[in-house]
PATORMI-228350 format. One line per field, with one value per residue (C-alpha): residue number from 0; x, y, z. Coordinates in pm, whole numbers. Each point is the difference from the previous one (the first is absolute). Layout:
residues N
nr NUM | ...
px X | ...
py Y | ...
pz Z | ...
end
This chain:
residues 110
nr 0 | 1 | 2 | 3 | 4 | 5 | 6 | 7 | 8 | 9 | 10 | 11 | 12 | 13 | 14 | 15 | 16 | 17 | 18 | 19 | 20 | 21 | 22 | 23 | 24 | 25 | 26 | 27 | 28 | 29 | 30 | 31 | 32 | 33 | 34 | 35 | 36 | 37 | 38 | 39 | 40 | 41 | 42 | 43 | 44 | 45 | 46 | 47 | 48 | 49 | 50 | 51 | 52 | 53 | 54 | 55 | 56 | 57 | 58 | 59 | 60 | 61 | 62 | 63 | 64 | 65 | 66 | 67 | 68 | 69 | 70 | 71 | 72 | 73 | 74 | 75 | 76 | 77 | 78 | 79 | 80 | 81 | 82 | 83 | 84 | 85 | 86 | 87 | 88 | 89 | 90 | 91 | 92 | 93 | 94 | 95 | 96 | 97 | 98 | 99 | 100 | 101 | 102 | 103 | 104 | 105 | 106 | 107 | 108 | 109
px -7505 | 357 | -4 | -14 | 297 | 140 | 153 | 292 | 18 | 218 | -116 | 356 | 78 | 334 | 110 | -115 | 187 | 314 | -31 | -55 | 302 | 214 | -125 | 88 | 349 | 46 | -153 | -266 | -299 | -364 | -6 | 302 | -149 | -287 | 249 | 190 | -312 | -73 | 353 | 249 | 238 | 108 | 105 | 183 | 184 | 92 | 117 | 205 | 161 | 86 | 153 | 203 | 134 | 98 | 169 | 200 | 108 | 117 | 194 | 167 | 89 | 150 | 197 | 132 | 118 | 216 | 367 | 115 | 241 | 239 | -105 | 290 | 11 | 277 | 69 | 9 | 52 | -242 | -263 | -112 | -369 | 70 | 311 | 81 | 15 | -8 | -280 | 4 | -322 | -55 | -90 | -370 | -35 | 185 | -232 | -303 | 127 | 67 | -354 | -138 | 199 | -138 | -357 | 48 | 143 | -289 | -249 | 135 | 69 | -288
py 13107 | 124 | -98 | -368 | -196 | -279 | -288 | -145 | -377 | -198 | -348 | -134 | 155 | 140 | -340 | -175 | 250 | -47 | -380 | 23 | 228 | -235 | -299 | 176 | 74 | -362 | -126 | -203 | -158 | 48 | -314 | 121 | 348 | -136 | -169 | 326 | 181 | -271 | -38 | 266 | -74 | -332 | 165 | 272 | -275 | -163 | 334 | 56 | -341 | 75 | 334 | -176 | -252 | 281 | 187 | -313 | -36 | 363 | -52 | -312 | 193 | 281 | -252 | -150 | 346 | 48 | -78 | -319 | 49 | -225 | -97 | -26 | -333 | 20 | -369 | -76 | 337 | 181 | -207 | 136 | -26 | -46 | -4 | 330 | 1 | 261 | 4 | 219 | 160 | 270 | 355 | -38 | -314 | 168 | 302 | -232 | -181 | 332 | 116 | -328 | 51 | 354 | -124 | -263 | 256 | 242 | -285 | -72 | 355 | 176
pz -3972 | 27 | 365 | -88 | 119 | -207 | 189 | -189 | 27 | -234 | 109 | -11 | -339 | 116 | 130 | -318 | -217 | 207 | -29 | -376 | -41 | 210 | -202 | -326 | 131 | 99 | -326 | 179 | -170 | 101 | 215 | 190 | 23 | 210 | 228 | 31 | 112 | 259 | 138 | -114 | 288 | -150 | -326 | 188 | 186 | -333 | -137 | 317 | -37 | -363 | 100 | 269 | -254 | -239 | 283 | 86 | -365 | -5 | 322 | -140 | -316 | 208 | 202 | -324 | -109 | 308 | -41 | 168 | 286 | 184 | 349 | 241 | 173 | 257 | 33 | -377 | -173 | -232 | -181 | -339 | -84 | -367 | -216 | -168 | -378 | -273 | -255 | -307 | -125 | -257 | 106 | -87 | 214 | 287 | -20 | -2 | 310 | 178 | -80 | 137 | 318 | 36 | -51 | 269 | 241 | -67 | 46 | 346 | 119 | -177
end
């Protein structure tokens, strides 16, 4: 009887478990879970679109962090993007803004 071979068949169990785990991560309800099992590509497309939007927001934030420069315009002279002005903030606010800038940079580069 030790010579008996057992054929392992999961009948789609692995796929169902993966779909359930993905649904839990996305916070989907049971009705949406069935849709996920039928057509997971659509939800991956939605997730990809959301990631793209977040990436664009990070890039815009990084662009906002860059110092503004003067562009030379040879026929009219340099054109400033925005007027320069001094703003005073306390040390805690400045540290918070520096940390935000570092988070944005890590989000883009990391």
